N, C-alpha and C positions, 0 to 999 in steps of 0.2 A: 620602690619595687626593684629587688635584685634583678640584675643583668637575666640570668637563667631564668627567673620566674617570668620576667616581660617576655622573653622568647616563646616561653610556653603559653601563656596568655594570649599571645598575638597568634599561635598555631591553634589554640582551643577554638579561639573565636572566627579563624578563617576556615577551620575545619566544619564548624557549624553551620557559618553561612553558605559556605559552599556547597553543602549536602543540601540545605533547604533552599537555597535560591538560587544554586547553580554558579558556574564560572563567571558568567558575562553581566549577571544582573548583580554581583557582587563588586563592589569597589573597595579601592585600599582605603578612602577616607572613611567608611562605613567599618571597615574591621579596626582601625586605628580609636574609631570614637567608640564603639562597643567594647574594645579590650582594655580601654584607658590608658591605653599607651602613647608615650610622645612620636610623631611621625618619625623623627629621626631614628628612634628603636626599631621600627618596620625596615627602613632600608639599612640599618646597620645589620640587622641579622640576615635578611633577605635582598642583598644589594644588587639582584637580577631584578627584581620587582615581583609583580603578580603571578608569573607563570613559576618562577622558583618557589614561591611562597604557597602556590598551589601542589605542587611537586611535594614538599614538604607537608603540608597538612593531609593530603592523601596517605603517606607514610605514617604518620601520627594516627590516623584515623585507622589505616591498616594494624598497625601496634596494638591498640585499643579494641579493635573486633578481635583480633587472634587471643587477645587474653578472655576476653568473654565466652569466647569459642570453646577455649581449653576449660577453662571453669565448669561450662556445662556440660561439655563432653566427659568429664571426669564425674558427674553426677551416677551417672548409670554404666554399667559394662554393656548393656545392649544398645547398639546404634542406633536405633529409632527411638528409643527413650530419649536417650541422650539428646540426639539433634531436635527431638520435642520440646526439651527443656531449653535446649538453647532458641527457639522460635518464642516458646511462651516468656522467656526473658524479656526478649527482643519486644514482643509486643507490648509489655507493660509500659514501654517507654510513649506510648500514643495514648494513655490516660491524661497526661498533661502535657501541653505543646511545647513549653517550655523543658522538659526532659528529654526530649527528642536532641538526643546527642551520641557522637560516635555511630553514625548511621552510615551503612557501606554506601559507597560512592558511584551507584549506578545512575544519578543524575550527573553529576561531573562527567562521567565516562560518557553518557550518550551526548552530551554536549559538545565535547571536544574531541571526541575520537576519532573523527575524521579530517580535524584541522589542527589538532596540536599533538604531533608524536611524541613529545617526551612525557605529557599528560595521559596519552593512551597508555605508553608502556607502564608507567606507574599503578593507575589503574587495573591496568592486566596482572600485574604482579600481584596486587591486592588480592584480586578474586583468586588467582593461583595458589596464594598462600591459604586462603580460607577453605579452599577445596583439598588442599591437601589435608589439612586438619580433618575434615570430614572423610576424605578416603583412608585416614590410617585409622581411623576409629572402624570403619565399616571393614577394613581388612582384620582388624583386632576381633572384630565379632564374627569372623568367620568368613567373609565375602572374598571373591578371588578378585586380585587386582583390579584386572580389565573393568569388569562391574563395577566395583567400589568407585574407580577413577570417573565414568559414565556417570553413576550416580550421584557423586560429589558435585558434578558440572549442573545435573538437573537441580540439584537440592539448592546451591547457591543460586541458579537462574530464578528459581521459585522463590526465594528469599528475597531478592532485589525486586522481582517485580511483586512480590506481597508489601514491599516497604513501599516502591511508588504508589500502589493502590491505595495502602491504607493513609499515605499523605494526603492523596487526593478524596479519599472519602473521609479523612479526618477521623478516622476510627480504626482499631485493630483487628476488626472482625476479617479482613483478608489474610491476615497472616494468623488469625487462629484457625481458619480454615484449611490453611496450608500444613498447620502442626498436627489439624487432625488428620490429615490423609497421609502424613509421613509413614506412618506403619504399613499403610498399602503399598506405598513404592519400596520402602527399604525392607524387604523380605528374601530371604533366600529361596 
């Protein structure tokens, strides 16, 4: 495995495990084992340990989710339809447990926000990045900036909550219900 590929594999594995298990339930040995990487490579790429790895994992997830949001929002000029498409694509990941990847960072944020300032900051930055994309789409569709900004926060919170509920129920039904309600919420 090339060095760059080893780093990416560690990040992918850590990101998935932090998202599904949380920060405290995920150990470095589990990340090493599941990524198939030598122990030394984890410390080579993330010399400050678990916190540094978690920060990079959130940034990795942030970039992944931004790509997914952008692709979905480009599917329609109508903000409600575009956001519905994103939620539909997101909900498909719940069809098979092993496909749950690149899920937003709500679990990690909720677990660490009050006790770890660097992780809180990186989770908050991810939320802001995703909300910015929703806000821009709504402005593009004719919403006033203030309303678009407020709706973007509400939509992101609904999605994060829907993900947690979907994980808990082991079904995409909560996300599908959110998807159906988007036109009610996103109207001028």
